[in-house]
C-alpha positions as CSV (number, residue, x, y, z in Angstrom):
1,M,-77.8,88.7,48.3
2,K,-79.2,85.4,47.5
3,K,-79.2,82.9,50.3
4,R,-77.1,79.8,49.6
5,A,-79.3,76.7,49.2
6,K,-79.0,74.2,51.9
7,S,-77.3,70.9,50.8
8,D,-79.2,67.7,51.2
9,P,-76.9,65.2,53.0
10,K,-79.0,62.2,51.8
11,A,-78.7,63.3,48.2
12,E,-74.9,63.8,48.5
13,V,-74.4,60.4,50.0
14,S,-76.5,58.8,47.3
15,L,-74.5,60.6,44.6
16,L,-71.2,59.5,46.2
17,M,-72.4,55.9,46.4
18,R,-73.3,55.9,42.7
19,A,-69.9,57.4,41.8
20,A,-68.2,54.7,43.9
21,S,-70.2,52.0,42.2
22,A,-69.4,53.3,38.7
23,L,-65.6,53.4,39.6
24,E,-65.8,49.8,40.9
25,R,-67.3,48.6,37.7
26,L,-64.6,50.3,35.7
27,A,-61.8,48.9,37.8
28,P,-60.2,45.6,36.6
29,A,-61.3,42.5,38.4
30,A,-59.1,41.2,41.1
31,L,-57.1,38.1,40.2
32,P,-58.0,34.9,42.1
33,E,-55.6,33.8,44.8
34,R,-55.0,30.5,43.1
35,L,-55.6,28.7,39.8
36,P,-58.2,26.0,39.3
37,E,-56.6,22.6,40.1
38,K,-59.1,20.5,38.1
39,G,-60.1,20.7,34.4
40,D,-58.0,20.9,31.3
41,A,-59.9,23.5,29.3
42,F,-60.9,27.1,30.2
43,V,-61.9,30.4,28.6
44,W,-60.2,33.5,29.8
45,E,-62.7,36.1,31.1
46,P,-60.7,39.3,31.8
47,H,-63.7,41.3,33.1
48,L,-64.1,38.6,35.8
49,G,-60.4,38.2,36.3
50,A,-61.0,34.4,36.1
51,L,-60.8,31.3,34.0
52,T,-64.2,29.8,33.2
53,P,-64.1,26.0,32.9
54,V,-65.2,24.3,29.7
55,A,-67.0,21.0,30.5
56,Q,-66.5,19.5,27.0
57,V,-64.3,20.9,24.2
58,A,-66.0,20.9,20.8
59,S,-63.3,19.0,18.9
60,I,-63.0,16.5,16.1
61,E,-61.1,13.2,16.4
62,L,-57.5,13.7,15.1
63,Q,-57.7,10.8,12.6
64,L,-60.6,12.5,10.8
65,L,-58.6,15.5,9.9
66,K,-57.4,14.8,6.3
67,A,-55.0,16.5,3.9
68,I,-53.1,18.2,6.8
69,E,-50.9,15.2,7.9
70,S,-47.6,17.1,7.8
71,Q,-49.0,20.1,9.9
72,R,-50.6,17.6,12.3
73,D,-47.4,15.7,13.0
74,T,-45.4,18.9,13.4
75,L,-47.9,20.4,15.9
76,I,-48.2,17.1,17.8
77,A,-44.4,16.9,18.3
78,N,-44.1,20.6,19.3
79,T,-47.1,20.3,21.8
80,R,-45.8,17.1,23.3
81,R,-42.4,18.6,23.9
82,F,-44.0,21.5,25.7
83,A,-46.2,19.2,27.8
84,D,-43.1,17.2,28.8
85,G,-41.4,20.3,30.1
86,L,-39.0,20.7,27.1
87,P,-38.4,23.8,24.9
88,A,-41.1,24.4,22.3
89,N,-42.2,27.2,19.9
90,N,-45.2,29.4,19.8
91,A,-47.2,28.4,16.7
92,L,-49.1,30.3,14.0
93,L,-51.5,28.3,11.9
94,W,-52.3,30.4,8.9
95,G,-54.0,29.9,5.5
96,A,-57.1,28.9,3.7
97,R,-60.5,29.1,5.5
98,G,-62.1,25.9,6.7
99,M,-59.1,23.7,6.4
100,G,-59.0,22.6,10.1
101,K,-56.7,25.1,11.7
102,S,-58.6,25.5,15.0
103,S,-59.9,21.9,14.9
104,L,-56.3,20.7,14.7
105,V,-55.2,22.7,17.8
106,K,-58.1,21.3,19.9
107,A,-57.6,17.7,18.5
108,V,-53.8,17.8,19.2
109,H,-54.5,19.0,22.8
110,A,-56.8,16.1,23.4
111,H,-54.4,13.7,21.7
112,V,-51.4,14.8,23.8
113,N,-53.4,14.6,27.0
114,R,-54.5,11.1,26.4
115,G,-53.0,8.9,29.2
116,R,-51.1,11.9,30.7
117,K,-51.1,12.1,34.6
118,T,-50.8,15.9,34.6
119,A,-53.0,17.4,31.9
120,L,-51.8,20.2,29.6
121,V,-54.3,23.0,30.1
122,L,-55.9,24.7,27.1
123,I,-57.0,28.3,27.6
124,E,-59.0,30.1,24.9
125,V,-58.3,33.8,24.6
126,H,-60.8,35.8,22.5
127,R,-59.4,38.2,19.9
128,E,-60.9,41.2,21.7
129,D,-59.2,40.3,24.9
130,I,-55.6,40.2,23.6
131,A,-54.8,43.5,25.4
132,S,-55.4,41.6,28.8
133,L,-52.7,39.0,28.1
134,P,-50.2,40.5,30.5
135,L,-52.7,40.1,33.3
136,L,-53.3,36.5,32.4
137,L,-49.6,35.7,32.3
138,R,-49.3,37.2,35.8
139,L,-51.9,34.7,36.9
140,L,-50.4,31.7,35.1
141,R,-46.8,32.4,36.1
142,A,-47.4,30.9,39.6
143,G,-49.3,27.9,38.2
144,K,-47.9,24.4,38.7
145,R,-49.3,23.0,35.4
146,R,-48.4,23.9,31.8
147,Y,-50.7,26.1,29.9
148,L,-51.4,26.4,26.2
149,L,-53.0,29.7,25.2
150,F,-55.1,29.6,22.1
151,C,-56.5,32.5,20.0
152,D,-58.7,31.6,17.1
153,D,-59.0,33.8,14.0
154,L,-56.3,36.3,15.1
155,S,-55.8,39.4,12.9
156,F,-55.2,43.2,13.3
157,D,-56.6,46.1,11.4
158,K,-55.5,49.7,11.0
159,D,-55.0,51.7,14.2
160,D,-55.3,48.5,16.3
161,T,-52.6,48.7,18.9
162,S,-53.4,45.5,20.9
163,Y,-50.8,43.6,18.9
164,K,-48.2,45.3,21.1
165,S,-49.6,43.3,24.1
166,L,-49.1,40.1,22.1
167,K,-45.6,41.0,21.1
168,A,-44.7,41.3,24.8
169,V,-46.3,37.9,25.4
170,L,-44.4,36.1,22.6
171,E,-40.9,37.4,23.4
172,G,-40.6,40.9,24.9
173,G,-41.3,42.4,28.2
174,I,-39.1,42.7,31.2
175,E,-40.4,39.4,32.7
176,G,-40.6,37.5,29.4
177,R,-43.0,34.7,28.7
178,P,-43.3,32.2,31.6
179,D,-41.7,28.8,30.9
180,N,-45.1,27.1,31.6
181,V,-47.0,29.0,28.9
182,L,-47.1,28.5,25.2
183,F,-49.2,30.5,22.6
184,Y,-51.0,29.1,19.5
185,A,-53.0,31.2,17.1
186,T,-54.9,30.7,13.9
187,S,-55.3,33.3,11.2
188,N,-56.4,33.5,7.5
189,R,-53.5,36.0,7.1
190,R,-49.9,35.1,7.2
191,H,-48.8,38.4,8.6
192,L,-52.0,38.9,10.7
193,M,-53.1,41.9,8.8
194,P,-54.7,42.6,5.4
195,R,-52.4,42.8,2.4
196,D,-53.9,46.2,1.3
197,M,-53.0,47.6,4.8
198,V,-49.3,46.5,4.3
199,D,-49.3,48.0,0.8
200,N,-50.8,51.3,2.1
201,E,-48.2,51.6,4.8
202,R,-45.4,51.2,2.2
203,A,-47.0,53.8,-0.1
204,T,-47.7,56.5,2.5
205,A,-45.0,56.3,5.1
206,I,-41.9,58.5,5.1
207,N,-39.8,55.4,5.8
208,P,-41.9,52.5,4.3
209,G,-39.6,49.8,5.6
210,E,-39.9,50.9,9.2
211,A,-43.7,51.4,9.0
212,V,-44.3,47.9,7.8
213,E,-41.7,46.3,10.0
214,E,-43.4,47.4,13.2
215,K,-46.6,45.4,12.4
216,V,-45.3,42.6,10.2
217,S,-42.6,41.6,12.7
218,L,-45.3,40.3,15.0
219,S,-45.7,37.1,12.9
220,D,-42.0,36.6,13.0
221,R,-42.2,36.1,16.8
222,F,-44.0,32.8,16.2
223,G,-41.2,30.2,16.0
224,L,-43.4,27.7,14.2
225,W,-45.4,28.6,11.0
226,L,-47.8,26.0,9.6
227,G,-49.5,26.8,6.3
228,F,-52.9,25.5,5.3
229,H,-53.9,25.5,1.7
230,N,-57.1,24.7,-0.3
231,C,-57.6,21.0,-0.7
232,S,-57.9,19.0,-3.9
233,Q,-61.0,17.1,-5.0
234,D,-59.4,13.8,-3.9
235,D,-58.6,15.2,-0.5
236,Y,-62.1,16.6,-0.1
237,L,-63.6,13.2,-1.0
238,A,-61.3,11.5,1.4
239,M,-62.6,13.7,4.2
240,I,-66.2,12.8,3.2
241,E,-65.5,9.1,3.1
242,A,-63.7,9.2,6.5
243,Y,-66.6,11.0,8.1
244,A,-69.2,8.7,6.6
245,A,-67.4,5.6,7.8
246,R,-66.9,7.0,11.3
247,Y,-70.5,7.9,11.8
248,G,-72.0,4.9,10.0
249,L,-73.7,6.8,7.2
250,K,-74.7,4.1,4.7
251,L,-74.8,5.3,1.1
252,A,-73.5,3.8,-2.1
253,P,-69.9,5.1,-2.7
254,E,-70.8,6.5,-6.1
255,E,-73.8,8.3,-4.8
256,L,-71.9,9.6,-1.7
257,R,-69.2,11.1,-4.0
258,A,-71.7,12.6,-6.5
259,R,-73.7,14.2,-3.7
260,A,-70.5,15.5,-2.0
261,L,-69.2,17.1,-5.2
262,A,-72.6,18.7,-5.9
263,W,-72.6,20.1,-2.3
264,A,-69.1,21.6,-2.8
265,M,-70.2,23.1,-6.2
266,G,-73.2,24.7,-4.5
267,R,-70.9,26.2,-1.9
268,G,-68.3,27.3,-4.4
269,A,-65.5,25.7,-2.3
270,R,-63.9,22.5,-1.1
271,S,-62.6,22.4,2.4
272,G,-62.8,20.4,5.7
273,R,-65.6,22.8,6.9
274,V,-67.6,22.2,3.7
275,A,-67.1,18.4,4.1
276,W,-68.3,18.5,7.7
277,Q,-71.4,20.6,6.7
278,F,-72.3,18.1,4.0
279,I,-72.0,15.2,6.6
280,Q,-74.2,17.0,9.0
281,D,-76.8,17.5,6.3
282,L,-76.6,13.9,5.2
283,A,-76.7,12.6,8.8
284,G,-79.9,14.6,9.4
285,E,-81.4,13.2,6.2
286,L,-80.6,9.7,7.2
287,G,-81.8,10.2,10.8
288,K,-78.3,9.6,12.3
289,S,-76.7,11.3,15.3
290,I,-73.1,12.5,15.0
């Protein structure tokens, strides 16, 4: 008979320590005992179980956002009601790229907070962290302030099940959404998923209506829908002129408009984003800071 090899106690202890360390890394981070009392903007970091403060939010002044006045006024009113402790709706800002959806959310947050004693807190939630929203709500439920959760460029693809976590946040779940939490999202897609994905569900499912309803119903849980559409040439030029005046970019009006239109033609689009990119290029050329 072969003799059984003697075990090495030191090697076994080392192996157990490595296993324990690996399990600790996989375990969700412990939630902090209390929320930050200072600051009005944070990023949710689920792997840390914490809110990381944002020293300065990258936002544009509200009055510089052109061609979206109706959406602006509606979102300001909804946000102010929530900040005042009144009922308000979760909002989905959907539509054309580069038309100021995310810029509007950040600008409205700054506008509503101006002169307010207790600031409305803006918390950015990354698209890939949607599944951790129930954990974040558990943290915020005990908070004394009011919290606006914001997810930019939200959308879901085939076999993505994280939308179920968002459904629970918006309406469902045994606890429901805390009264001190509101959710805003931006998306290029009205129903948060590609049109070909919806059509494919209808074509291949045994019960097409039920197959589509499961995913499309998510957007219905946003009480407020704000649509953003491609801007006209006049709107685009109004954006350019407002930016140029705000940042003191001295150029003859005819030349400014001609160069702005040439820039848009080169990009193949007119939008708030294209206007801002043109202004950045012009400011650099003129040696101006913006």
